[in-house]
N, C-alpha and C positions, 0 to 999 in steps of 0.2 A: 504492499500499500504506501510506503516511503516513496519509492520508485514511481507508482502513479500519481504522487502528489507531485512531485519534481517535474515529471513529465507535464503534466497542465501548467506548472507554472513558466513553464520552459516557451510555452505557445500561447502567451496571452491573446483571448480574442480570436483565435484560431480554431478552436476545438467547439464540437457542439454537441449537447446533450438534448435528448428526447424526453419528452413527457407526454403522459395521457390530458394537457390541456394547461393552460395557465391557470393558476391558483389550484391545481391539484395536489393532491397531497406528494406525488413523485415530484413536481415540480418546486413544492416549498421546501422538501428533504434535500435536493439539489442545491436549491438556494443557500439554506444554511451550510452546508458543505462546503459552497463555493465563498460563503462567509468566513466559515471557520478556519478555511486555509489560503484564503488570500488569492485564489485562484481567478481567472477569468475567463469564463465559458459563453458562448450563446446559447441559450435557450430555442430550443425547436418545439412549440406544442402542436399536438397532433391530437386527432379526436379520438380517443383512446389510448391504451398503452400497445395494442398488439399493433396499429402501424408503427408505431416509435421503436418495438422490438424487430418489426421486419427491417428499415432502415438501420438500426444496429447492426443486424446480420448482414445488410449490405454494405455499411462503411459509410452509410449517410452521415450518422451522427457517431460520434465516440464512446458515450456512455448514457444509458438510462437508470431510473432506479423505478425497481416494482415488487409486487408482491411476489414471495417465492414462486407458489404454485405457478402464476402463469409464464415464469422463465425457466422452470426444472429442466421441463421437457427439450427446452432448446440448450441449454446448459450441459443436458445430459448427454444429446446429440452432438456437443462439441462445436456448434455453431456460436454459440456465446459462451465468454469466460466471465465466471462469478469472481470480482474482486473483494468484496467484503457485504456484510449484512448490516442494516441500520440500527440493528437492535444493540444495546449495551454490551449483553452477552451475546454468547453463541447461541445458536437454535438448534433445538433437537432436530429440526425438519432437516440441517445440513449442518452438523457439527465441524465439518473439515473447516467450513469457509471461515474466516476470520470477522471480526467485526469491524468497522470504520474505526470505533472508537479504540481500537487497539494501536491505532496509528497516529487518529485525531482525536485525544482526549477529549471527554464530552462530548462525543457526537452520538445523539442519537434519535432517533425518527421512529416512531412507530405506532402502526395501526392501533386503535382501541373500540371496545363495543363496552358501554354502561348503560344500566337499565335505570331510566327514572320514574319519578310517583310525582303527582301533582303536591305543589309548596307544601300545603298545609296538611297532608300524611302525618298521621300521630306516628312518633318518632316508634312506641312499642310496634307497628305495622311496618314501618322500614328495617325496624332491626330484626325481625322475625323473616322477612322477605332477604334480607340480608343474609342471613343465617344457612335457610334453605338454598337460596342459589350458591352458596360455597359448599354444602353437600354435594349438590348436584354437578357441582366443576368439578370435584375431586374423584368420582367416579373412573375407573379405567375407561369403561364405555365413551362415557362423553369427553374425554382427555385425548382417546385415539381420534376421534372423529374431527375434533377441533384442530389435533395436530397435521392430521392429512389435509386440510383446509389452509394449514399455513400459518395456524393461531396458536400460540400457548397459553391456554387457558390461567387465570390468575384471578384472587379476591384482594378486595380491601375492606375498609369501612366506607361508610357515609362521608366521614369525616377526612378520610383518605383520597378518597374520588374528589372532594372539594378542592383541595390544595392542588391537586393532580390536574384539575380542568383550569386553575386559574394560572401553574406554570405554562400549561400547555398553549392556553389563549394568549398570553403575552409573546410566548415562542413562535406561533403563529403569524400573529399580528405585526412583529419584528419581520419575520421572513417575506410577508407580503409588501411591506412598506418597501423594505429593502429590495424586493424584486421589481417593484412597480406593475405587480401583476394587476389586471383589470379582468373584469366579466368579460369573456368571449360572446 
């Protein structure tokens, strides 16, 4: 990954990365990478990640960031090379692929899903829902199905989720502002 960082820095503005569109998670994750590494790459927005992947295979763009299940067959066929995963720690889905954070300390960009309830839902009901969801997420069957989809289930408390959302909102706000992303 450090060779990659050097490569990108050696060609300011000459390299292109594809994404599924302006403001999409792959776009913002690449913008955070650019910001954290000081690299200068041109964003090429596509109407979905599949056309971006096709152009990456063809050499029209030099990089893209995607969810693992979407690119895994192309990686396994040798048509794309995986350089790193965007999670803070290696994933069970592709444990041999390093994290970007191993070279760019502090880099992390993950997709997440959360369950929300109306604001006036009593705390007792929220806590009961949280406990039952936690039990479901810990079953081997559920974990296997999620991992096969490229997700690694985890749980948190409502308070931890609220703190996480505040951090992620600020991170995305900065990435959107820095990138100049506008709705297509």
